[in-house]
Structures are given as C-alpha cells and as structure tokens.
BALOBA-1460 file (C-alpha; in Angstrom, 3 decimals):
// residues 370
<rec num="1" residu="x" x="0.000" y="0.000" z="0.000"/>
<rec num="2" residu="x" x="1.362" y="3.419" z="-0.926"/>
<rec num="3" residu="x" x="2.003" y="5.325" z="2.298"/>
<rec num="4" residu="x" x="0.392" y="8.470" z="0.936"/>
<rec num="5" residu="x" x="-3.018" y="6.816" z="1.127"/>
<rec num="6" residu="x" x="-2.652" y="6.522" z="4.896"/>
<rec num="7" residu="x" x="-2.320" y="10.291" z="5.242"/>
<rec num="8" residu="x" x="-5.032" y="12.653" z="6.402"/>
<rec num="9" residu="x" x="-6.930" y="14.173" z="3.478"/>
<rec num="10" residu="x" x="-9.403" y="16.927" z="4.353"/>
<rec num="11" residu="x" x="-12.442" y="16.777" z="2.061"/>
<rec num="12" residu="x" x="-14.455" y="20.005" z="2.124"/>
<rec num="13" residu="x" x="-18.048" y="19.175" z="1.187"/>
<rec num="14" residu="x" x="-20.136" y="16.007" z="1.554"/>
<rec num="15" residu="x" x="-21.855" y="16.047" z="-1.814"/>
<rec num="16" residu="x" x="-21.538" y="13.315" z="-4.430"/>
<rec num="17" residu="x" x="-17.951" y="14.234" z="-5.279"/>
<rec num="18" residu="x" x="-16.758" y="14.665" z="-1.714"/>
<rec num="19" residu="x" x="-18.238" y="11.401" z="-0.455"/>
<rec num="20" residu="x" x="-16.961" y="9.520" z="-3.519"/>
<rec num="21" residu="x" x="-13.453" y="10.880" z="-2.945"/>
<rec num="22" residu="x" x="-13.577" y="10.021" z="0.753"/>
<rec num="23" residu="x" x="-14.788" y="6.494" z="0.014"/>
<rec num="24" residu="x" x="-12.091" y="5.913" z="-2.621"/>
<rec num="25" residu="x" x="-9.417" y="6.970" z="-0.139"/>
<rec num="26" residu="x" x="-10.872" y="5.164" z="2.877"/>
<rec num="27" residu="x" x="-11.125" y="1.848" z="1.024"/>
<rec num="28" residu="x" x="-7.379" y="2.020" z="0.346"/>
<rec num="29" residu="x" x="-6.442" y="2.733" z="3.944"/>
<rec num="30" residu="x" x="-6.608" y="6.505" z="3.827"/>
<rec num="31" residu="x" x="-7.925" y="8.637" z="6.657"/>
<rec num="32" residu="x" x="-10.300" y="11.140" z="5.036"/>
<rec num="33" residu="x" x="-11.776" y="13.923" z="7.139"/>
<rec num="34" residu="x" x="-15.039" y="15.117" z="5.566"/>
<rec num="35" residu="x" x="-16.134" y="18.643" z="6.535"/>
<rec num="36" residu="x" x="-19.725" y="19.609" z="5.727"/>
<rec num="37" residu="x" x="-21.417" y="22.883" z="6.650"/>
<rec num="38" residu="x" x="-24.906" y="21.317" z="6.806"/>
<rec num="39" residu="x" x="-26.087" y="19.718" z="10.033"/>
<rec num="40" residu="x" x="-27.360" y="16.649" z="8.130"/>
<rec num="41" residu="x" x="-26.768" y="15.146" z="4.705"/>
<rec num="42" residu="x" x="-29.030" y="14.349" z="1.817"/>
<rec num="43" residu="x" x="-32.464" y="15.963" z="2.160"/>
<rec num="44" residu="x" x="-32.455" y="18.019" z="-1.041"/>
<rec num="45" residu="x" x="-31.990" y="17.613" z="-4.755"/>
<rec num="46" residu="x" x="-33.736" y="15.835" z="-7.590"/>
<rec num="47" residu="x" x="-32.770" y="13.005" z="-9.887"/>
<rec num="48" residu="x" x="-29.317" y="12.918" z="-11.459"/>
<rec num="49" residu="x" x="-27.927" y="10.898" z="-14.345"/>
<rec num="50" residu="x" x="-24.882" y="8.697" z="-13.829"/>
<rec num="51" residu="x" x="-23.229" y="7.753" z="-17.122"/>
<rec num="52" residu="x" x="-21.297" y="4.562" z="-17.787"/>
<rec num="53" residu="x" x="-17.808" y="5.617" z="-16.623"/>
<rec num="54" residu="x" x="-19.142" y="6.780" z="-13.263"/>
<rec num="55" residu="x" x="-21.342" y="3.675" z="-12.934"/>
<rec num="56" residu="x" x="-18.218" y="1.574" z="-13.307"/>
<rec num="57" residu="x" x="-16.576" y="3.535" z="-10.464"/>
<rec num="58" residu="x" x="-19.633" y="3.001" z="-8.260"/>
<rec num="59" residu="x" x="-19.471" y="-0.724" z="-8.961"/>
<rec num="60" residu="x" x="-15.809" y="-0.790" z="-7.966"/>
<rec num="61" residu="x" x="-16.728" y="1.029" z="-4.750"/>
<rec num="62" residu="x" x="-19.458" y="-1.574" z="-4.022"/>
<rec num="63" residu="x" x="-22.056" y="1.182" z="-4.139"/>
<rec num="64" residu="x" x="-23.921" y="0.279" z="-7.306"/>
<rec num="65" residu="x" x="-25.571" y="-2.892" z="-6.017"/>
<rec num="66" residu="x" x="-26.968" y="-1.009" z="-3.016"/>
<rec num="67" residu="x" x="-28.802" y="1.346" z="-5.391"/>
<rec num="68" residu="x" x="-30.824" y="-1.420" z="-7.029"/>
<rec num="69" residu="x" x="-34.526" y="-0.707" z="-6.845"/>
<rec num="70" residu="x" x="-33.809" y="3.016" z="-6.438"/>
<rec num="71" residu="x" x="-32.672" y="3.715" z="-9.996"/>
<rec num="72" residu="x" x="-33.786" y="3.452" z="-13.587"/>
<rec num="73" residu="x" x="-31.505" y="2.254" z="-16.365"/>
<rec num="74" residu="x" x="-31.476" y="4.616" z="-19.344"/>
<rec num="75" residu="x" x="-30.769" y="3.105" z="-22.754"/>
<rec num="76" residu="x" x="-32.006" y="5.899" z="-25.027"/>
<rec num="77" residu="x" x="-32.702" y="9.627" z="-25.147"/>
<rec num="78" residu="x" x="-35.319" y="11.291" z="-27.313"/>
<rec num="79" residu="x" x="-36.085" y="14.908" z="-28.244"/>
<rec num="80" residu="x" x="-39.442" y="16.232" z="-29.474"/>
<rec num="81" residu="x" x="-40.700" y="19.609" z="-30.590"/>
<rec num="82" residu="x" x="-43.259" y="21.376" z="-28.396"/>
<rec num="83" residu="x" x="-46.107" y="19.869" z="-30.431"/>
<rec num="84" residu="x" x="-44.788" y="16.324" z="-30.017"/>
<rec num="85" residu="x" x="-42.990" y="15.858" z="-33.339"/>
<rec num="86" residu="x" x="-40.052" y="13.473" z="-32.971"/>
<rec num="87" residu="x" x="-36.704" y="15.084" z="-33.780"/>
<rec num="88" residu="x" x="-34.239" y="12.365" z="-32.830"/>
<rec num="89" residu="x" x="-33.847" y="9.267" z="-30.716"/>
<rec num="90" residu="x" x="-30.344" y="8.337" z="-29.552"/>
<rec num="91" residu="x" x="-29.061" y="5.048" z="-28.222"/>
<rec num="92" residu="x" x="-26.716" y="5.419" z="-25.261"/>
<rec num="93" residu="x" x="-23.541" y="3.321" z="-25.324"/>
<rec num="94" residu="x" x="-23.158" y="0.764" z="-22.555"/>
<rec num="95" residu="x" x="-19.360" y="0.223" z="-22.444"/>
<rec num="96" residu="x" x="-19.865" y="-2.583" z="-19.961"/>
<rec num="97" residu="x" x="-21.835" y="-0.441" z="-17.495"/>
<rec num="98" residu="x" x="-25.285" y="1.132" z="-17.290"/>
<rec num="99" residu="x" x="-26.398" y="4.733" z="-17.498"/>
<rec num="100" residu="x" x="-28.782" y="5.261" z="-14.594"/>
<rec num="101" residu="x" x="-30.940" y="7.945" z="-13.028"/>
<rec num="102" residu="x" x="-31.047" y="8.083" z="-9.236"/>
<rec num="103" residu="x" x="-32.192" y="10.515" z="-6.580"/>
<rec num="104" residu="x" x="-29.278" y="12.606" z="-5.423"/>
<rec num="105" residu="x" x="-30.167" y="12.020" z="-1.770"/>
<rec num="106" residu="x" x="-30.309" y="8.232" z="-2.287"/>
<rec num="107" residu="x" x="-26.842" y="8.200" z="-3.831"/>
<rec num="108" residu="x" x="-25.468" y="10.384" z="-1.028"/>
<rec num="109" residu="x" x="-27.038" y="8.116" z="1.573"/>
<rec num="110" residu="x" x="-25.546" y="4.947" z="0.090"/>
<rec num="111" residu="x" x="-22.118" y="6.569" z="-0.304"/>
<rec num="112" residu="x" x="-22.245" y="7.611" z="3.340"/>
<rec num="113" residu="x" x="-23.339" y="4.125" z="4.432"/>
<rec num="114" residu="x" x="-20.421" y="2.560" z="2.570"/>
<rec num="115" residu="x" x="-18.004" y="5.142" z="3.957"/>
<rec num="116" residu="x" x="-19.116" y="4.228" z="7.484"/>
<rec num="117" residu="x" x="-17.544" y="0.786" z="6.993"/>
<rec num="118" residu="x" x="-14.053" y="2.324" z="6.883"/>
<rec num="119" residu="x" x="-11.895" y="4.605" z="8.979"/>
<rec num="120" residu="x" x="-12.934" y="8.223" z="8.434"/>
<rec num="121" residu="x" x="-14.045" y="11.329" z="10.268"/>
<rec num="122" residu="x" x="-17.202" y="13.318" z="9.486"/>
<rec num="123" residu="x" x="-17.490" y="16.893" z="10.738"/>
<rec num="124" residu="x" x="-21.052" y="18.141" z="10.208"/>
<rec num="125" residu="x" x="-21.792" y="21.806" z="10.832"/>
<rec num="126" residu="x" x="-18.241" y="22.776" z="9.811"/>
<rec num="127" residu="x" x="-18.659" y="25.890" z="7.659"/>
<rec num="128" residu="x" x="-15.349" y="26.177" z="5.803"/>
<rec num="129" residu="x" x="-13.833" y="29.655" z="5.836"/>
<rec num="130" residu="x" x="-10.247" y="29.426" z="4.585"/>
<rec num="131" residu="x" x="-7.100" y="27.318" z="4.603"/>
<rec num="132" residu="x" x="-3.474" y="27.920" z="5.546"/>
<rec num="133" residu="x" x="-0.469" y="25.882" z="4.459"/>
<rec num="134" residu="x" x="3.033" y="25.115" z="5.617"/>
<rec num="135" residu="x" x="5.518" y="22.964" z="3.684"/>
<rec num="136" residu="x" x="4.416" y="19.979" z="5.809"/>
<rec num="137" residu="x" x="0.630" y="20.309" z="6.157"/>
<rec num="138" residu="x" x="-2.556" y="22.248" z="5.442"/>
<rec num="139" residu="x" x="-5.084" y="23.521" z="7.970"/>
<rec num="140" residu="x" x="-8.787" y="24.136" z="7.313"/>
<rec num="141" residu="x" x="-10.460" y="26.839" z="9.389"/>
<rec num="142" residu="x" x="-14.205" y="27.134" z="9.879"/>
<rec num="143" residu="x" x="-15.949" y="30.489" z="9.910"/>
<rec num="144" residu="x" x="-16.153" y="30.315" z="13.712"/>
<rec num="145" residu="x" x="-12.471" y="29.494" z="14.181"/>
<rec num="146" residu="x" x="-12.462" y="25.696" z="14.478"/>
<rec num="147" residu="x" x="-9.510" y="24.077" z="12.731"/>
<rec num="148" residu="x" x="-8.618" y="20.715" z="11.195"/>
<rec num="149" residu="x" x="-5.095" y="19.739" z="10.156"/>
<rec num="150" residu="x" x="-4.267" y="17.411" z="7.296"/>
<rec num="151" residu="x" x="-1.709" y="16.423" z="4.694"/>
<rec num="152" residu="x" x="-3.902" y="17.526" z="1.776"/>
<rec num="153" residu="x" x="-7.169" y="19.404" z="1.282"/>
<rec num="154" residu="x" x="-9.667" y="18.780" z="-1.520"/>
<rec num="155" residu="x" x="-12.333" y="21.401" z="-2.177"/>
<rec num="156" residu="x" x="-15.586" y="19.637" z="-3.063"/>
<rec num="157" residu="x" x="-17.744" y="22.569" z="-1.990"/>
<rec num="158" residu="x" x="-19.623" y="23.209" z="-5.199"/>
<rec num="159" residu="x" x="-20.464" y="26.161" z="-7.417"/>
<rec num="160" residu="x" x="-19.693" y="28.808" z="-4.790"/>
<rec num="161" residu="x" x="-16.595" y="27.045" z="-3.503"/>
<rec num="162" residu="x" x="-14.694" y="28.924" z="-0.820"/>
<rec num="163" residu="x" x="-11.668" y="26.733" z="-1.514"/>
<rec num="164" residu="x" x="-11.719" y="27.760" z="-5.187"/>
<rec num="165" residu="x" x="-12.084" y="31.408" z="-4.206"/>
<rec num="166" residu="x" x="-8.836" y="31.239" z="-2.256"/>
<rec num="167" residu="x" x="-7.019" y="29.500" z="-5.132"/>
<rec num="168" residu="x" x="-8.181" y="31.433" z="-8.215"/>
<rec num="169" residu="x" x="-10.696" y="34.056" z="-6.979"/>
<rec num="170" residu="x" x="-12.463" y="34.230" z="-10.351"/>
<rec num="171" residu="x" x="-15.457" y="36.162" z="-9.063"/>
<rec num="172" residu="x" x="-19.121" y="35.182" z="-8.937"/>
<rec num="173" residu="x" x="-20.557" y="32.417" z="-11.139"/>
<rec num="174" residu="x" x="-22.159" y="33.254" z="-14.497"/>
<rec num="175" residu="x" x="-25.958" y="33.209" z="-14.707"/>
<rec num="176" residu="x" x="-26.960" y="31.423" z="-17.920"/>
<rec num="177" residu="x" x="-30.293" y="33.173" z="-18.486"/>
<rec num="178" residu="x" x="-32.775" y="30.540" z="-17.371"/>
<rec num="179" residu="x" x="-34.278" y="29.035" z="-14.243"/>
<rec num="180" residu="x" x="-35.473" y="25.510" z="-13.618"/>
<rec num="181" residu="x" x="-38.105" y="23.682" z="-11.588"/>
<rec num="182" residu="x" x="-37.751" y="19.963" z="-10.824"/>
<rec num="183" residu="x" x="-40.240" y="17.482" z="-9.431"/>
<rec num="184" residu="x" x="-40.187" y="13.798" z="-8.492"/>
<rec num="185" residu="x" x="-43.380" y="11.764" z="-8.376"/>
<rec num="186" residu="x" x="-43.981" y="8.165" z="-7.373"/>
<rec num="187" residu="x" x="-46.400" y="7.679" z="-10.295"/>
<rec num="188" residu="x" x="-44.964" y="7.511" z="-13.802"/>
<rec num="189" residu="x" x="-46.985" y="8.973" z="-16.672"/>
<rec num="190" residu="x" x="-47.738" y="6.328" z="-19.363"/>
<rec num="191" residu="x" x="-45.836" y="8.306" z="-22.018"/>
<rec num="192" residu="x" x="-42.600" y="7.982" z="-20.009"/>
<rec num="193" residu="x" x="-41.026" y="4.618" z="-20.780"/>
<rec num="194" residu="x" x="-38.982" y="2.609" z="-18.261"/>
<rec num="195" residu="x" x="-35.602" y="3.192" z="-19.966"/>
<rec num="196" residu="x" x="-35.886" y="6.427" z="-21.961"/>
<rec num="197" residu="x" x="-35.009" y="10.035" z="-21.170"/>
<rec num="198" residu="x" x="-37.383" y="12.470" z="-22.933"/>
<rec num="199" residu="x" x="-37.137" y="16.182" z="-23.751"/>
<rec num="200" residu="x" x="-39.448" y="18.626" z="-25.508"/>
<rec num="201" residu="x" x="-37.934" y="21.837" z="-26.944"/>
<rec num="202" residu="x" x="-39.744" y="25.090" z="-27.637"/>
<rec num="203" residu="x" x="-38.871" y="28.776" z="-27.838"/>
<rec num="204" residu="x" x="-37.188" y="29.704" z="-24.560"/>
<rec num="205" residu="x" x="-38.939" y="26.804" z="-22.832"/>
<rec num="206" residu="x" x="-38.022" y="23.199" z="-22.267"/>
<rec num="207" residu="x" x="-39.625" y="20.212" z="-20.551"/>
<rec num="208" residu="x" x="-37.920" y="16.937" z="-19.727"/>
<rec num="209" residu="x" x="-38.994" y="13.691" z="-18.074"/>
<rec num="210" residu="x" x="-37.166" y="10.525" z="-17.063"/>
<rec num="211" residu="x" x="-38.132" y="7.317" z="-15.286"/>
<rec num="212" residu="x" x="-36.931" y="7.068" z="-11.698"/>
<rec num="213" residu="x" x="-37.611" y="3.730" z="-10.062"/>
<rec num="214" residu="x" x="-41.394" y="3.168" z="-10.139"/>
<rec num="215" residu="x" x="-41.997" y="6.906" z="-10.602"/>
<rec num="216" residu="x" x="-40.428" y="9.654" z="-12.655"/>
<rec num="217" residu="x" x="-38.511" y="12.916" z="-12.452"/>
<rec num="218" residu="x" x="-39.339" y="15.918" z="-14.598"/>
<rec num="219" residu="x" x="-37.981" y="19.408" z="-15.035"/>
<rec num="220" residu="x" x="-39.016" y="22.704" z="-16.615"/>
<rec num="221" residu="x" x="-36.504" y="25.263" z="-17.937"/>
<rec num="222" residu="x" x="-37.742" y="28.831" z="-18.471"/>
<rec num="223" residu="x" x="-35.820" y="31.813" z="-19.831"/>
<rec num="224" residu="x" x="-35.668" y="34.641" z="-17.311"/>
<rec num="225" residu="x" x="-33.662" y="37.886" z="-17.276"/>
<rec num="226" residu="x" x="-33.540" y="37.602" z="-13.492"/>
<rec num="227" residu="x" x="-31.912" y="34.667" z="-11.668"/>
<rec num="228" residu="x" x="-34.363" y="35.258" z="-8.812"/>
<rec num="229" residu="x" x="-37.601" y="34.654" z="-10.754"/>
<rec num="230" residu="x" x="-39.639" y="31.929" z="-9.046"/>
<rec num="231" residu="x" x="-42.886" y="32.120" z="-10.999"/>
<rec num="232" residu="x" x="-45.049" y="33.936" z="-8.485"/>
<rec num="233" residu="x" x="-47.375" y="32.659" z="-5.773"/>
<rec num="234" residu="x" x="-49.427" y="30.362" z="-8.027"/>
<rec num="235" residu="x" x="-46.558" y="28.413" z="-9.520"/>
<rec num="236" residu="x" x="-48.655" y="25.485" z="-10.739"/>
<rec num="237" residu="x" x="-50.993" y="27.781" z="-12.684"/>
<rec num="238" residu="x" x="-47.995" y="29.682" z="-14.018"/>
<rec num="239" residu="x" x="-46.368" y="26.523" z="-15.395"/>
<rec num="240" residu="x" x="-49.642" y="25.216" z="-16.823"/>
<rec num="241" residu="x" x="-50.071" y="28.532" z="-18.616"/>
<rec num="242" residu="x" x="-46.580" y="28.403" z="-20.097"/>
<rec num="243" residu="x" x="-47.159" y="24.951" z="-21.560"/>
<rec num="244" residu="x" x="-50.867" y="25.236" z="-22.398"/>
<rec num="245" residu="x" x="-50.314" y="24.800" z="-26.159"/>
<rec num="246" residu="x" x="-47.633" y="22.100" z="-25.895"/>
<rec num="247" residu="x" x="-48.085" y="18.369" z="-26.472"/>
<rec num="248" residu="x" x="-50.772" y="17.007" z="-24.148"/>
<rec num="249" residu="x" x="-48.659" y="14.762" z="-21.868"/>
<rec num="250" residu="x" x="-46.774" y="17.792" z="-20.550"/>
<rec num="251" residu="x" x="-49.837" y="19.560" z="-19.160"/>
<rec num="252" residu="x" x="-50.979" y="16.278" z="-17.616"/>
<rec num="253" residu="x" x="-47.647" y="15.822" z="-15.853"/>
<rec num="254" residu="x" x="-47.581" y="19.412" z="-14.583"/>
<rec num="255" residu="x" x="-51.191" y="19.114" z="-13.390"/>
<rec num="256" residu="x" x="-50.121" y="16.411" z="-10.931"/>
<rec num="257" residu="x" x="-47.452" y="18.563" z="-9.300"/>
<rec num="258" residu="x" x="-47.432" y="19.323" z="-5.587"/>
<rec num="259" residu="x" x="-46.178" y="22.940" z="-5.538"/>
<rec num="260" residu="x" x="-44.528" y="22.591" z="-2.127"/>
<rec num="261" residu="x" x="-42.331" y="19.766" z="-3.457"/>
<rec num="262" residu="x" x="-41.037" y="21.634" z="-6.500"/>
<rec num="263" residu="x" x="-37.285" y="22.272" z="-6.373"/>
<rec num="264" residu="x" x="-36.333" y="25.612" z="-7.940"/>
<rec num="265" residu="x" x="-32.848" y="26.469" z="-9.221"/>
<rec num="266" residu="x" x="-31.353" y="29.321" z="-11.198"/>
<rec num="267" residu="x" x="-28.742" y="27.988" z="-13.616"/>
<rec num="268" residu="x" x="-25.104" y="29.063" z="-13.388"/>
<rec num="269" residu="x" x="-21.683" y="27.942" z="-14.513"/>
<rec num="270" residu="x" x="-18.134" y="29.289" z="-14.503"/>
<rec num="271" residu="x" x="-15.614" y="29.708" z="-17.331"/>
<rec num="272" residu="x" x="-12.937" y="26.999" z="-17.367"/>
<rec num="273" residu="x" x="-9.713" y="27.804" z="-15.537"/>
<rec num="274" residu="x" x="-6.223" y="26.387" z="-16.003"/>
<rec num="275" residu="x" x="-5.440" y="26.251" z="-12.297"/>
<rec num="276" residu="x" x="-7.217" y="23.911" z="-9.888"/>
<rec num="277" residu="x" x="-4.745" y="23.758" z="-7.045"/>
<rec num="278" residu="x" x="-2.132" y="25.331" z="-4.822"/>
<rec num="279" residu="x" x="0.532" y="23.126" z="-3.219"/>
<rec num="280" residu="x" x="-1.379" y="20.703" z="-0.922"/>
<rec num="281" residu="x" x="-4.818" y="21.910" z="-2.013"/>
<rec num="282" residu="x" x="-6.902" y="20.921" z="-5.034"/>
<rec num="283" residu="x" x="-10.479" y="21.053" z="-6.329"/>
<rec num="284" residu="x" x="-12.963" y="18.366" z="-7.374"/>
<rec num="285" residu="x" x="-16.417" y="18.259" z="-8.975"/>
<rec num="286" residu="x" x="-18.390" y="21.485" z="-9.237"/>
<rec num="287" residu="x" x="-15.750" y="23.332" z="-7.243"/>
<rec num="288" residu="x" x="-13.321" y="22.671" z="-10.110"/>
<rec num="289" residu="x" x="-15.602" y="22.653" z="-13.155"/>
<rec num="290" residu="x" x="-19.173" y="23.820" z="-12.468"/>
<rec num="291" residu="x" x="-21.377" y="23.515" z="-15.528"/>
<rec num="292" residu="x" x="-25.046" y="23.632" z="-16.412"/>
<rec num="293" residu="x" x="-27.190" y="20.483" z="-16.018"/>
<rec num="294" residu="x" x="-27.888" y="20.239" z="-19.755"/>
<rec num="295" residu="x" x="-25.671" y="17.213" z="-20.425"/>
<rec num="296" residu="x" x="-26.548" y="15.447" z="-17.177"/>
<rec num="297" residu="x" x="-22.890" y="14.927" z="-16.333"/>
<rec num="298" residu="x" x="-22.307" y="16.851" z="-13.101"/>
<rec num="299" residu="x" x="-22.456" y="13.941" z="-10.681"/>
<rec num="300" residu="x" x="-20.754" y="11.579" z="-13.111"/>
<rec num="301" residu="x" x="-17.699" y="13.787" z="-13.626"/>
<rec num="302" residu="x" x="-17.352" y="14.329" z="-9.880"/>
<rec num="303" residu="x" x="-17.282" y="10.552" z="-9.363"/>
<rec num="304" residu="x" x="-14.680" y="10.193" z="-12.128"/>
<rec num="305" residu="x" x="-12.630" y="12.963" z="-10.482"/>
<rec num="306" residu="x" x="-12.716" y="11.039" z="-7.209"/>
<rec num="307" residu="x" x="-11.332" y="7.901" z="-8.818"/>
<rec num="308" residu="x" x="-8.540" y="9.802" z="-10.567"/>
<rec num="309" residu="x" x="-7.622" y="11.627" z="-7.359"/>
<rec num="310" residu="x" x="-7.240" y="8.268" z="-5.630"/>
<rec num="311" residu="x" x="-5.186" y="6.840" z="-8.492"/>
<rec num="312" residu="x" x="-2.846" y="9.829" z="-8.609"/>
<rec num="313" residu="x" x="-2.268" y="9.717" z="-4.858"/>
<rec num="314" residu="x" x="-1.567" y="6.008" z="-5.156"/>
<rec num="315" residu="x" x="0.888" y="6.464" z="-8.031"/>
<rec num="316" residu="x" x="3.002" y="9.226" z="-6.463"/>
<rec num="317" residu="x" x="5.120" y="9.264" z="-3.330"/>
<rec num="318" residu="x" x="4.595" y="12.947" z="-2.563"/>
<rec num="319" residu="x" x="1.356" y="14.850" z="-2.064"/>
<rec num="320" residu="x" x="2.001" y="17.926" z="-4.184"/>
<rec num="321" residu="x" x="3.081" y="16.124" z="-7.400"/>
<rec num="322" residu="x" x="0.173" y="13.723" z="-6.933"/>
<rec num="323" residu="x" x="-2.368" y="16.552" z="-6.838"/>
<rec num="324" residu="x" x="-0.869" y="18.250" z="-9.907"/>
<rec num="325" residu="x" x="-0.964" y="14.914" z="-11.757"/>
<rec num="326" residu="x" x="-4.639" y="14.446" z="-10.836"/>
<rec num="327" residu="x" x="-5.456" y="17.934" z="-12.114"/>
<rec num="328" residu="x" x="-3.578" y="17.323" z="-15.354"/>
<rec num="329" residu="x" x="-5.481" y="14.112" z="-15.984"/>
<rec num="330" residu="x" x="-8.927" y="15.659" z="-15.416"/>
<rec num="331" residu="x" x="-8.754" y="19.313" z="-16.429"/>
<rec num="332" residu="x" x="-8.885" y="18.916" z="-20.219"/>
<rec num="333" residu="x" x="-11.967" y="16.693" z="-20.304"/>
<rec num="334" residu="x" x="-13.794" y="18.620" z="-17.600"/>
<rec num="335" residu="x" x="-13.178" y="22.027" z="-19.156"/>
<rec num="336" residu="x" x="-14.386" y="20.743" z="-22.529"/>
<rec num="337" residu="x" x="-17.598" y="19.509" z="-20.894"/>
<rec num="338" residu="x" x="-18.132" y="22.944" z="-19.310"/>
<rec num="339" residu="x" x="-18.150" y="24.588" z="-22.734"/>
<rec num="340" residu="x" x="-20.201" y="21.854" z="-24.418"/>
<rec num="341" residu="x" x="-22.799" y="21.986" z="-21.656"/>
<rec num="342" residu="x" x="-22.944" y="25.786" z="-21.888"/>
<rec num="343" residu="x" x="-23.566" y="25.609" z="-25.642"/>
<rec num="344" residu="x" x="-26.179" y="22.874" z="-25.230"/>
<rec num="345" residu="x" x="-28.025" y="24.910" z="-22.610"/>
<rec num="346" residu="x" x="-27.922" y="28.084" z="-24.682"/>
<rec num="347" residu="x" x="-29.122" y="26.280" z="-27.813"/>
<rec num="348" residu="x" x="-31.868" y="24.440" z="-25.962"/>
<rec num="349" residu="x" x="-33.211" y="27.733" z="-24.601"/>
<rec num="350" residu="x" x="-33.096" y="29.724" z="-27.859"/>
<rec num="351" residu="x" x="-36.261" y="31.791" z="-28.273"/>
<rec num="352" residu="x" x="-35.780" y="33.276" z="-31.765"/>
<rec num="353" residu="x" x="-38.038" y="31.270" z="-34.147"/>
<rec num="354" residu="x" x="-35.435" y="31.271" z="-36.928"/>
<rec num="355" residu="x" x="-32.769" y="29.945" z="-34.582"/>
<rec num="356" residu="x" x="-35.050" y="27.333" z="-33.022"/>
<rec num="357" residu="x" x="-35.965" y="26.033" z="-36.473"/>
<rec num="358" residu="x" x="-32.267" y="25.714" z="-37.310"/>
<rec num="359" residu="x" x="-31.666" y="23.993" z="-33.959"/>
<rec num="360" residu="x" x="-34.427" y="21.470" z="-34.586"/>
<rec num="361" residu="x" x="-33.017" y="20.711" z="-38.033"/>
<rec num="362" residu="x" x="-29.560" y="20.202" z="-36.549"/>
<rec num="363" residu="x" x="-30.875" y="17.838" z="-33.867"/>
<rec num="364" residu="x" x="-32.790" y="15.813" z="-36.449"/>
<rec num="365" residu="x" x="-29.561" y="15.257" z="-38.400"/>
<rec num="366" residu="x" x="-27.405" y="14.230" z="-35.433"/>
<rec num="367" residu="x" x="-25.868" y="10.736" z="-35.309"/>
<rec num="368" residu="x" x="-28.095" y="8.109" z="-33.710"/>
<rec num="369" residu="x" x="-25.538" y="7.051" z="-31.092"/>
<rec num="370" residu="x" x="-24.137" y="9.404" z="-28.430"/>
C-alpha cells in the first residue's frame, strides 16, 4: 500500500464528489476527514444521471448494487418539438456499465453508508472559511475558528466554492439566463417509458422527463432575465399557462405537481480555468468545473474525479506532485464539458423562431448514437 493513502486528506463538502473521494481513499487505507457545513446530509436535490464511466466507479466502490430498486436504467434519449414531433432518438452506449438515473439524496445516503464501513471522520456543521499551508501540512479553518489539520485538502464545496475562491478568486458564477423547476413523483406517466429520457424543446422553454424507479422525475426550464424569478405565488398555474399549447402529456404531468415539493434552481456555470490547485490543495467536482445540467454529467464527472484523485495519490510518493498529476489528468476533459454543456443549454433555450428552427433541423440530423 502506498504510504500516501494513509495520510489525512481533508475533504471540504459532503456532496456526491466529496463522499466519492472520501470512500475511494478510505477503502485504500486513507484517513479522510469530511467537513460539511450542513447539520445533516441528503435531504435536497432531484434526480441525477450517472453515465457509464461513473457507474463503473460506483461498482468498484461496491455502491452500485446497493442502489438497485432506487434507480432506472437509461438506454435511449429522445427529443421532441413542443407539439410532439419526434426530432431524434439516440441510443446510449453501454461500455460494460449502465447509465442510470437516481435521486441525489439516495446516492449520497448509500455513499455515506459505505463510507461508514471504513476509517474516516465526518465533521457536520463545519462551515469552511479558509485554509493555511506550511511545507508539511494544510489547515482548514471554519468560519467560527475551528480548525482541522491534514496532509492535503480537496475542495468539493460546489459552485460557490470557498476553496476555489482562495485558489483562483475568479469572481461570482455566471448566470446562464434561465431558471429551472424539478419534481419527483412516485407515479410515472404512461408516455414515459422505463428506460428512456425524454425532452421537448420550444422557444425559450423546455420540458424533460425521465423514469426514476417506479416513478419519474421531470424538469421545466424557463428563460428569465432575473436569476431570482420563481414564478409567483401560483406556480402550478404559471407553469400550466406556459405549456398550455404544448403536447398534451406535458400539461398532464404538470397538473399532478405538488407545488410545495417543487425544487427551484437558477442555472449558473463558470468559465474553465487552467489552475485547480495550490501546493497541498486541489479542487474536485463542481468546485473545479461547475457547468449547467444540460448534459446530465455533473455527478458523473465528480465521481470520475474522485477515482482519478485516488489513483494519482496512489501512483506518487509525494502529495504535491500527486495533486498536480490528478489535475492534469482531469482538467482537459472537464473544461471541454463545461463549454459543451454551456452551448447545449444556450441552444436548448433559444427563443428566436429562426434559430429554433435551425436547432431542430440540426438535432434531427445528429448521429443516432451518443
């Protein structure tokens, strides 16, 4: 066993990426210290897609089997126009592993359960403020002055990462011009098949639905000049009005919504950066490469990051070269996904009729395998 994996690695953030990184390290004899500002883990969030590479990692971590019955396997994706005209159906490659959709909180729960089998430390209610380094170690300080010492620190603290701010300080995230509502229901609409992700595109509006276990998850994306727009007090009526002239299944799905269970998000990303780390500190997941949800790859790339972080620490004798190697292995792919996701989101939300017609033509001519 490489001795570096027995060192103390501070993981800031107990989201999908942070827990995956901690589990990867703990299974190899590491001593991860997970710091999370929330008092409890896993009560929020909708469904997320886990593509094949990340599914393979979850299998290696003995997580995948514990998700059975909580997920849906996705074998194809389909896009329609607002009036229900089919534009394109794609087959998703398997590569020896499944693409699945799972509730974020279910995946977090199972990751945490698996982590509990190994040596680790979980600090809930630790609101990270800043870090300080010496040549020998790094110290994380909370906003109220508590401190944790370690041999490395990995920022997994998301879009508004305080770790990232101290490394690159690239300002606030970029609002992408649309907001989103998400909903999970235990009853699946008949139009939503058991293995197919579905999207309907309009002018500045989008609706998507996916199977999720016995039920389904759906989302609505709406162009808005303000990132704070929440649709008013009668959100259900507002959404029904927006989609009144769309294909019938959409209004039926919205009609079943429980307004109090809608999850609202304004959509942001950040431009790619060439620097993810500083000496004994590095970034992972959305802290390193936050992008829009339009490709469904956020959780998957964070899980891939976690595996590569583990591998780089295992392959190098010293912490600092190991972290730079990890960043070099992940930065190119992740930064490319940031830009591709940004373009996909922009194109999907086009409102100009000429541009949306061109978009629909382009989608219809895309290859049938993605």
